[in-house]
N, C-alpha and C positions, 0 to 999 in steps of 0.2 A: 493568824487567821484563826477566826474565830470555829468552832466546831459546825455551828449551823450556817456558816457559808459554806465551808467545806460539804456538809450536806446536799446544801441546794447546787450548788455547780454538778455535785453527782447522780442530782435528777436531771439538770438538763444534759449530762453526758449522755445516758443510760438512751435518753430520748433522741439522743442522733448517733447512731453507730457508728457512721463513718470516721468520729472522731475517737472512736477508745483506743483504736492503735495509739494516735497522736495523744490523746490523753494520757496513756501510760507511760509513752517513752519522756516527756516533758516533766513528768510528776518525777520520774526516775533521776532524769537531769537535774533537777530542782532541790532533791530531797537532801535534805543534812544528811549528812554518814550516821549512820549509825540510827536513822529514826527508827528502827523498830524497838530500841531500848529502853525509848522515853515515853512518857505517856506526851500524848495521847494514842502513840503509836501508829500515827498517819505519813505517811511521807510528804510531811509540809517545806517548804523553804524556808530558809534562817530568817528571821527576823530583822534583821538588819537588812539581809535583801531585800526583801519584801516592802520594809516599810518605801529604800531606797527608790525602785520600781514603782509606790503608789507616787511618792513624792512626786517622780517626774510626770508623772498620769495626771493624778490629781491636786496638786498643788497639794499634799498633805501625806504629810508620812501614815499619819492614824487612819483613812480612809479608805474601808472595805473593798476591794473590785467589784464591779458591778460583774453579774453572770453575763449580762450580755457580753460586757469586754474581753470576758476572760471565753465565750463561744467566739468569738471576733479573733482573738490573737490564736487561738487553737486549730483553726480556719487556716488562717496563715502558715503559721507553723506547719500544717499539712499541702498547704500551696507551695510551700518551700522544697519542702521535702521532696516535693514530685518534678521541683524545677518549673513550676510553673510564672 
């Protein structure tokens, strides 16, 4: 994940306060252990895992996730947590 994508995601999520808790939980679940010890010091998922997920969604392991798709996924995660 590029820093630019992370910044766009953060801006998009900041505009949706209902997604803040689920975004923090998902970032915590997906982050590489010890992420705070290595640059860029962000809770990013493992590159292999992210590549697998984008391969299964977009057919290309190098494709960056679309911000809209991440927001839909976070909304789905929130609904699943609430049992909807």
